[in-house]
C-alpha positions in Angstrom: 103.9 75.1 114.6 102.6 71.6 113.9 101.6 70.7 110.4 97.9 69.9 109.9 96.9 67.2 107.5 93.1 67.7 107.8 92.7 68.6 104.2 94.5 68.9 100.9 95.2 72.6 100.3 96.8 72.2 96.8 93.4 72.7 94.9 94.8 70.3 92.3 98.0 72.2 91.6 101.0 69.9 91.0 103.5 69.7 93.8 106.2 70.8 91.3 104.7 74.3 91.3 106.0 74.8 94.8 109.6 73.9 93.7 111.9 76.8 92.8 114.0 76.9 89.7 117.4 75.4 90.5 119.2 76.4 87.3 119.4 79.6 85.4 116.4 80.0 83.1 116.2 81.8 79.7 116.5 85.5 79.5 113.5 87.5 80.8 112.4 84.7 83.3 112.2 85.3 87.0 111.4 83.0 89.9 110.2 84.6 93.1 108.9 83.9 96.6 107.2 86.7 98.4 105.2 87.0 101.6 103.1 89.6 103.3 102.7 89.3 107.1 100.4 91.2 109.5 100.7 90.8 113.3 97.2 89.9 114.5 96.9 93.1 116.7 98.2 95.4 114.0 101.4 96.3 115.9 103.6 95.7 112.9 103.7 94.1 109.5 106.3 92.7 107.1 106.9 92.3 103.4 109.7 89.8 102.5 110.8 88.5 99.2 113.5 87.0 97.0 113.5 87.7 93.3 115.7 85.4 91.2 116.2 87.1 87.8 117.8 85.2 84.9 120.0 88.2 84.0 121.7 88.2 87.4 121.2 84.6 88.5 124.3 84.6 90.7 123.0 87.3 92.9 119.3 87.1 93.7 117.4 90.3 94.7 116.2 90.7 98.3 113.2 92.8 99.4 112.5 93.4 103.1 110.2 95.9 104.9 109.2 95.8 108.6 106.7 98.5 109.2 105.3 99.5 112.6 102.0 101.2 113.3 103.8 104.1 115.0 105.5 104.9 111.7 108.9 103.2 112.2 110.1 101.3 109.2 113.1 99.0 108.7 113.8 98.5 105.0 116.5 96.8 103.0 117.0 96.4 99.2 120.0 94.5 98.0 121.3 91.5 96.2 123.2 88.7 97.9 125.2 85.6 97.0 122.8 83.0 95.7 122.3 80.1 98.1 121.7 76.5 96.9 118.1 75.7 96.0 118.2 72.1 97.3 116.6 71.5 100.6 117.2 68.7 103.1 114.9 66.4 101.1 117.1 66.8 98.0 114.4 68.7 96.2 114.5 72.4 95.0 112.6 73.8 98.0 114.9 76.7 99.0 114.9 80.2 97.6 117.6 82.2 99.4 120.0 85.0 98.9 122.5 86.5 101.4 121.0 86.5 104.9 117.4 85.7 103.7 116.1 82.2 103.3 112.7 80.7 102.3 112.1 77.0 102.5 109.1 74.9 101.5 108.7 72.4 104.3 105.6 70.7 102.9 104.0 71.8 99.6 100.9 73.9 99.9 100.9 73.3 103.7 104.0 74.8 105.4 106.8 77.2 104.6 109.3 79.1 106.7 111.5 82.2 106.3 114.5 83.4 108.3 116.8 86.4 108.2 119.7 87.8 110.2 121.5 91.0 109.3 121.6 94.8 109.2 118.5 96.7 107.9 118.2 100.4 107.3 116.1 102.5 109.7 113.7 104.9 108.2 110.0 105.8 108.5 106.8 105.5 106.4 106.8 109.3 106.1 110.3 109.5 104.9 110.0 107.0 102.1 106.6 108.4 101.1 108.3 111.7 100.5 111.7 110.3 99.3 111.7 106.6 98.2 115.4 106.9 97.3 116.3 108.0 100.9 119.9 107.9 102.0 120.5 104.9 104.3 122.4 106.4 107.3 121.2 104.3 110.3 121.1 100.6 110.6 119.5 98.1 113.0 120.5 94.5 113.7 117.5 92.4 112.8 116.8 88.7 113.1 113.6 86.8 112.5 112.3 83.2 112.1 108.7 82.6 110.9 106.8 79.4 110.5 103.9 79.7 108.1 100.9 77.3 108.0 98.7 77.7 104.9 95.1 78.4 105.7 93.3 78.3 102.3 93.7 76.9 98.9 95.8 78.8 96.4 94.4 81.4 94.0 95.7 81.3 90.4 94.6 84.6 88.9 92.4 84.0 85.9 91.2 80.6 87.1 87.9 81.7 88.6 86.1 84.2 86.3 86.1 83.7 82.5 86.5 87.4 81.8 89.6 87.4 84.0 91.1 84.5 82.1 90.4 86.3 78.8 92.0 89.6 80.0 95.2 87.8 81.3 95.5 86.0 78.0 96.7 89.2 76.4 99.3 91.8 77.3 97.7 92.3 80.8 99.0 88.9 81.8 102.6 90.1 81.5 102.0 92.6 84.4 101.8 89.8 87.0 103.4 86.8 85.3 102.3 83.2 86.0 101.6 83.0 89.7 99.5 81.8 92.5 98.9 83.1 96.0 97.9 81.4 99.3 96.8 82.8 102.6 98.4 81.6 105.8 98.7 82.0 109.5 102.1 82.1 111.2 104.1 82.3 114.4 107.5 83.7 114.8 110.2 85.6 116.6 111.5 89.1 115.7 114.6 90.6 117.3 115.6 94.3 116.7 118.9 95.3 118.2 118.6 92.5 120.7 115.0 93.1 121.8 113.1 90.0 121.0 109.4 89.5 120.7 107.2 86.5 119.8 104.2 87.0 117.6 101.2 85.5 115.8 100.2 86.9 112.4 98.3 86.4 109.2 99.8 86.5 105.8 99.8 85.9 102.1 102.4 83.9 100.1 103.0 84.5 96.4 104.9 82.2 94.0 105.8 83.6 90.6 107.7 81.9 87.9 107.9 83.3 84.4 108.2 86.3 82.2 107.1 89.7 83.6 106.9 93.1 81.9 105.2 96.3 82.8 105.0 98.3 79.6 101.4 99.7 79.4 100.7 99.1 83.1 98.3 101.7 84.5 97.7 100.7 88.1 95.9 98.1 90.3 94.2 97.4 93.6 95.0 94.1 95.3 93.6 93.0 98.7 93.3 89.8 100.7 92.8 88.5 104.2 91.9 85.4 106.3 89.7 85.7 109.3 89.8 83.6 112.6 86.7 81.7 111.6 88.3 80.6 108.3 86.4 83.1 106.2 88.7 84.6 103.6 88.7 86.9 100.5 91.0 88.0 97.7 90.6 90.5 94.9 92.9 92.1 92.3 91.8 94.5 89.6 93.3 96.9 87.1 91.6 100.3 86.5 89.4 100.9 83.4 91.5 101.1 80.2 91.8 104.3 78.1 91.1 102.3 75.0 87.8 101.0 76.4 88.9 97.4 76.1 88.1 94.9 78.9 90.4 95.2 81.9 91.4 92.5 84.3 89.5 92.0 87.6 88.8 89.0 89.7 87.8 88.3 93.3 86.6 85.5 95.5 85.4 84.7 99.0 85.5 81.7 101.3 82.5 81.8 103.6 81.6 79.7 106.7 80.9 76.6 104.4 84.6 76.5 103.4 83.9 76.7 99.7 85.5 79.3 97.5 83.1 81.3 95.3 84.1 83.7 92.6 83.3 87.4 92.9 83.4 90.6 91.0 84.4 94.0 92.6 81.6 96.5 93.0 83.6 99.1 94.9 87.4 99.2 95.5 89.6 101.8 97.3 91.7 103.0 94.4 94.9 104.8 95.4 94.2 108.5 95.3 96.5 109.9 97.9 99.7 109.0 99.9 99.2 108.8 103.7 101.1 106.8 106.3 98.0 105.0 107.8 94.5 105.3 109.0 93.1 105.2 105.5 89.6 103.7 104.6 90.2 100.8 102.3 86.8 99.2 102.5 85.6 97.1 99.5 82.4 95.6 98.1 82.3 92.3 96.1 79.4 90.6 94.4 79.7 86.8 94.2 78.7 84.8 91.1 75.8 83.4 93.0 74.4 86.9 93.7 75.6 87.8 97.2 76.8 91.3 98.1 79.8 91.1 100.4 80.8 94.3 102.2 84.2 94.2 103.9 85.4 97.2 106.0 89.0 98.1 105.9 91.4 100.6 107.6 95.2 100.6 107.1 97.4 100.6 110.1 100.6 101.3 108.1 101.2 102.5 104.5 104.6 102.4 102.9 105.5 103.6 99.4 107.3 101.1 97.3 111.1 101.4 97.1 112.6 100.6 93.8 110.8 101.3 90.5 110.6 105.0 91.2 113.7 105.7 89.1 112.3 105.2 85.6 114.2 104.6 82.3 114.2 107.9 80.2 111.9 106.4 77.5 109.2 105.4 80.0 106.0 107.4 80.4 106.3 110.3 82.9 102.9 109.4 84.3 104.0 106.1 85.6 102.0 104.5 88.5 103.1 105.1 92.1 103.0 101.9 94.1 102.0 101.8 97.8 102.2 98.6 100.0 99.9 98.7 103.0 98.6 96.5 105.8 95.0 96.8 107.1 92.4 95.8 109.6 89.5 94.1 107.8 86.0 93.6 109.2 83.4 91.2 107.8 80.0 91.0 109.6 81.7 92.1 112.8 84.7 89.7 112.6 88.0 91.4 112.4 91.4 90.4 111.1 94.6 91.8 109.6 95.5 91.5 105.9 97.3 93.1 103.0 96.6 95.7 100.4 98.8 96.9 97.5 97.7 99.6 95.1 99.1 101.8 92.4 97.8 104.7 90.4 99.1 107.2 87.9 100.1 110.5 89.5 97.6 112.3 87.1 94.6 110.7 88.9 96.0 111.2 92.4 95.9 114.1 94.8 99.6 114.5 95.6 
């Protein structure tokens, strides 16, 4: 995929924000690269990430899910031998572990990710009912994906003043310092030797810093980029039990190409666990008074693996996390995008 230099997509962020940590940081710090990818026709979707945690710096964590609309799921959780962070240009542009490798080709413009290795075979239904399923069957999987950024990054708390205030307290620990950027991509995916080429949409997340979840009560996070260039993003935490302000922030990019802040009016909070076909429509109100209604239907839902085995001193009513991929429609234009939600079991119909 050719790199386009038509416009600066950094939105003023320094190029160093794209570089990964190349030396072990202080305790509690983690450095991560994660992407969500949705094939344009909704045939399958992927969630891929490397989490470099200070306490186990020699073996970074690897997260990989490839979910098909028919319910098939290929999933791997492991750590691997840490690979050098230095790229071909001599800068720390590579975050890799074992068979998984991310590289920043051009900051805020282009990244790629590649993988080759065994991945456990399961289904969205199986991990919904048993996130700690026994890995009995494996597939040989290989992919190479070229990602071209399609919008400026979003730094949570940088758009709405109330969002900045909320993240200035304990709620900021839930997501850690980060930004996310929508992209379009092309790639190849091979499963047991059967290879397909594909075009997809996606979201890239860069996190570097301290992260803690004590007190976390749930969230609803959605985003997508449309063929015309329209785009949206939103993340919100549910109302707090103590009545204090909770974090929420959204934005849209309309046909004029400008990003405008927005507040959520209606969000599809997680209330049940299903494998797909769920209504995840949302309504936003922009700071200039426009009401934006975006229709949404998931084509695959997968419960999060990891995090379901809690320390004995943690609350029993800890939020269940579900990662999903959806068709979104805005004024008749359709695309594929991501949605991640979590809710306490006590507010869900399980």
